[in-house]
VEXFIFI-116843 format. One record per residue (C-alpha): residue number from 1; residue in one letter; chain; x, y, z. Coordinates in steps of 0.2 Angstrom, whole numbers. Example, Ala and Ser with C-alpha at 12.3 -4.5 7.8 and 13.67 -1.06 7.14 Angstrom:
{1; A; A; {62; -22; 39}} {2; S; A; {68; -5; 36}} 
This chain:
{1; M; A; {321; -615; -188}} {2; N; A; {335; -616; -202}} {3; S; A; {339; -601; -213}} {4; I; A; {330; -608; -228}} {5; S; A; {314; -609; -218}} {6; I; A; {316; -591; -212}} {7; S; A; {319; -585; -230}} {8; K; A; {303; -594; -236}} {9; L; A; {293; -586; -222}} {10; V; A; {300; -568; -225}} {11; T; A; {295; -571; -243}} {12; I; A; {278; -576; -239}} {13; L; A; {275; -561; -228}} {14; L; A; {283; -549; -240}} {15; V; A; {274; -553; -256}} {16; P; A; {256; -548; -251}} {17; S; A; {263; -532; -244}} {18; L; A; {272; -528; -259}} {19; F; A; {256; -531; -269}} {20; F; A; {246; -520; -258}} {21; F; A; {258; -505; -259}} {22; C; A; {261; -507; -278}} {23; K; A; {243; -508; -282}} {24; P; A; {238; -492; -292}} {25; K; A; {228; -480; -283}} {26; E; A; {211; -478; -290}} {27; E; A; {206; -460; -295}} {28; E; A; {193; -453; -283}} {29; T; A; {177; -446; -290}} {30; T; A; {167; -432; -282}} {31; D; A; {149; -427; -283}} {32; A; A; {141; -411; -290}} {33; I; A; {129; -402; -278}} {34; V; A; {112; -394; -283}} {35; S; A; {116; -377; -275}} {36; F; A; {101; -368; -283}} {37; I; A; {85; -373; -292}} {38; V; A; {70; -365; -298}} {39; G; A; {57; -375; -308}} {40; K; A; {58; -393; -312}} {41; A; A; {74; -402; -316}} {42; T; A; {77; -421; -317}} {43; A; A; {91; -434; -315}} {44; E; A; {87; -445; -330}} {45; K; A; {97; -461; -325}} {46; A; A; {91; -460; -306}} {47; G; A; {74; -456; -312}} {48; S; A; {72; -443; -299}} {49; V; A; {66; -424; -298}} {50; L; A; {80; -414; -292}} {51; K; A; {79; -403; -276}} {52; A; A; {92; -391; -267}} {53; S; A; {107; -400; -259}} {54; D; A; {105; -416; -270}} {55; R; A; {120; -424; -275}} {56; I; A; {123; -428; -294}} {57; V; A; {135; -442; -297}} {58; E; A; {147; -445; -312}} {59; S; A; {138; -451; -328}} {60; E; A; {122; -444; -323}} {61; I; A; {111; -435; -336}} {62; V; A; {102; -419; -330}} {63; K; A; {88; -410; -339}} {64; T; A; {79; -394; -335}} {65; D; A; {61; -390; -340}} {66; K; A; {57; -375; -351}} {67; D; A; {56; -362; -337}} {68; A; A; {69; -370; -325}} {69; T; A; {86; -364; -318}} {70; L; A; {98; -376; -310}} {71; D; A; {115; -373; -303}} {72; L; A; {127; -388; -301}} {73; T; A; {142; -384; -290}} {74; T; A; {158; -395; -290}} {75; T; A; {175; -393; -281}} {76; L; A; {181; -382; -296}} {77; G; A; {166; -371; -300}} {78; T; A; {147; -369; -304}} {79; V; A; {138; -373; -320}} {80; R; A; {120; -366; -322}} {81; L; A; {108; -374; -334}} {82; L; A; {95; -363; -340}} {83; G; A; {78; -369; -346}} {84; G; A; {77; -383; -359}} {85; S; A; {95; -388; -357}} {86; E; A; {103; -406; -355}} {87; A; A; {120; -410; -348}} {88; S; A; {129; -426; -345}} {89; I; A; {141; -427; -331}} {90; A; A; {155; -436; -339}} {91; A; A; {169; -434; -326}} {92; L; A; {170; -428; -309}} {93; R; A; {187; -428; -301}} {94; A; A; {194; -417; -287}} {95; D; A; {206; -409; -300}} {96; Q; A; {196; -412; -316}} {97; N; A; {178; -409; -322}} {98; Y; A; {172; -414; -339}} {99; I; A; {154; -409; -342}} {100; K; A; {145; -412; -359}} {101; I; A; {132; -400; -364}} {102; N; A; {120; -409; -376}} {103; S; A; {108; -394; -379}} {104; G; A; {102; -378; -372}} {105; N; A; {110; -363; -363}} {106; I; A; {123; -363; -349}} {107; L; A; {132; -351; -338}} {108; V; A; {149; -356; -331}} {109; K; A; {158; -348; -316}} {110; V; A; {175; -355; -312}} {111; A; A; {188; -348; -299}} {112; K; A; {206; -347; -303}} {113; L; A; {212; -365; -305}} {114; K; A; {229; -373; -300}} {115; K; A; {240; -379; -313}} {116; N; A; {234; -397; -312}} {117; E; A; {216; -393; -311}} {118; S; A; {204; -391; -326}} {119; I; A; {186; -389; -332}} {120; S; A; {181; -394; -349}} {121; I; A; {164; -390; -357}} {122; D; A; {160; -403; -371}} {123; T; A; {147; -399; -384}} {124; P; A; {142; -409; -400}} {125; T; A; {154; -399; -410}} {126; V; A; {168; -391; -399}} {127; V; A; {177; -392; -382}} {128; A; A; {179; -377; -371}} {129; A; A; {194; -377; -360}} {130; V; A; {191; -366; -344}} {131; R; A; {202; -357; -332}} {132; G; A; {197; -343; -320}} {133; T; A; {182; -339; -331}} {134; Q; A; {164; -333; -332}} {135; F; A; {155; -336; -348}} {136; W; A; {139; -341; -357}} {137; G; A; {137; -355; -370}} {138; Q; A; {122; -359; -381}} {139; V; A; {121; -376; -390}} {140; N; A; {109; -381; -404}} {141; P; A; {111; -399; -408}} {142; A; A; {98; -399; -422}} {143; N; A; {108; -388; -434}} {144; E; A; {125; -389; -425}} {145; T; A; {126; -371; -421}} {146; G; A; {131; -362; -405}} {147; T; A; {139; -347; -397}} {148; F; A; {151; -344; -383}} {149; A; A; {153; -327; -375}} {150; V; A; {165; -323; -361}} {151; R; A; {162; -311; -347}} {152; E; A; {179; -313; -337}} {153; G; A; {195; -322; -341}} {154; S; A; {196; -332; -357}} {155; V; A; {190; -349; -365}} {156; Q; A; {199; -359; -378}} {157; I; A; {187; -366; -390}} {158; T; A; {193; -381; -400}} {159; R; A; {182; -388; -414}} {160; K; A; {181; -407; -415}} {161; D; A; {181; -410; -433}} {162; D; A; {197; -401; -438}} {163; E; A; {205; -396; -421}} {164; A; A; {204; -377; -426}} {165; R; A; {206; -367; -410}} {166; V; A; {202; -349; -405}} {167; L; A; {205; -340; -388}} {168; V; A; {189; -330; -383}} {169; K; A; {193; -316; -370}} {170; A; A; {183; -305; -359}} {171; G; A; {170; -295; -369}} {172; E; A; {172; -306; -384}} {173; A; A; {161; -320; -392}} {174; V; A; {162; -333; -406}} {175; D; A; {149; -341; -416}} {176; L; A; {149; -359; -421}} {177; G; A; {141; -368; -436}} {178; P; A; {143; -380; -450}} {179; G; A; {145; -366; -463}} {180; I; A; {158; -357; -453}} {181; K; A; {176; -362; -459}} {182; A; A; {187; -350; -448}} {183; L; A; {183; -347; -430}} {184; K; A; {183; -329; -428}} {185; V; A; {180; -319; -412}} {186; R; A; {168; -304; -412}} {187; P; A; {163; -291; -398}} {188; A; A; {150; -299; -387}} {189; A; A; {132; -292; -390}} {190; A; A; {123; -281; -377}} {191; G; A; {111; -296; -375}} {192; E; A; {125; -308; -372}} {193; L; A; {133; -297; -359}} {194; S; A; {117; -294; -350}} {195; A; A; {113; -312; -349}} {196; M; A; {129; -315; -341}} {197; E; A; {125; -303; -327}} {198; Q; A; {116; -317; -318}} {199; I; A; {133; -326; -315}} {200; D; A; {134; -314; -300}} {201; Q; A; {121; -324; -292}} {202; M; A; {130; -340; -293}} {203; K; A; {140; -348; -280}} 
């Protein structure tokens, strides 16, 4: 075999190998696990009634009945949907969770995250960036109002229409609505602090 033939053979063998090694790595998704449930909750796209230990995949929409409680646990934390709530699981990555709360009340418990890890809670009007935090959120899509109250850590709230930001710390709350121009924190009300005590029950 002459040198030209050998060169051609090496090229033929190398090209597929280079393609394989240079191919971009697809980002792996993870699932959320139903870690606690009382009452009825449904996975809308799957058309199923949820039970403990069920896996919720990315892009699923979850709804809770009026008196239900549902905990969804990911690799980064736990989100509790209280009765009459709806959430869309927008993105579930090993280092990033993006959950849309369309309506209702939620409680969030997140351990201290690494620099490259993040959880974002998206509502119709704001995005809450979460890190090592325990907080409660309420979303009323009909009149575009809502409230976030923080029990532990801090939450940065960014309003979508004008990118106004406010940092809400432990023991504080912020009210949201179309008539509110400046985002201002206030002391969390006794009822809000009391509602967040059930976070201790969450995994």
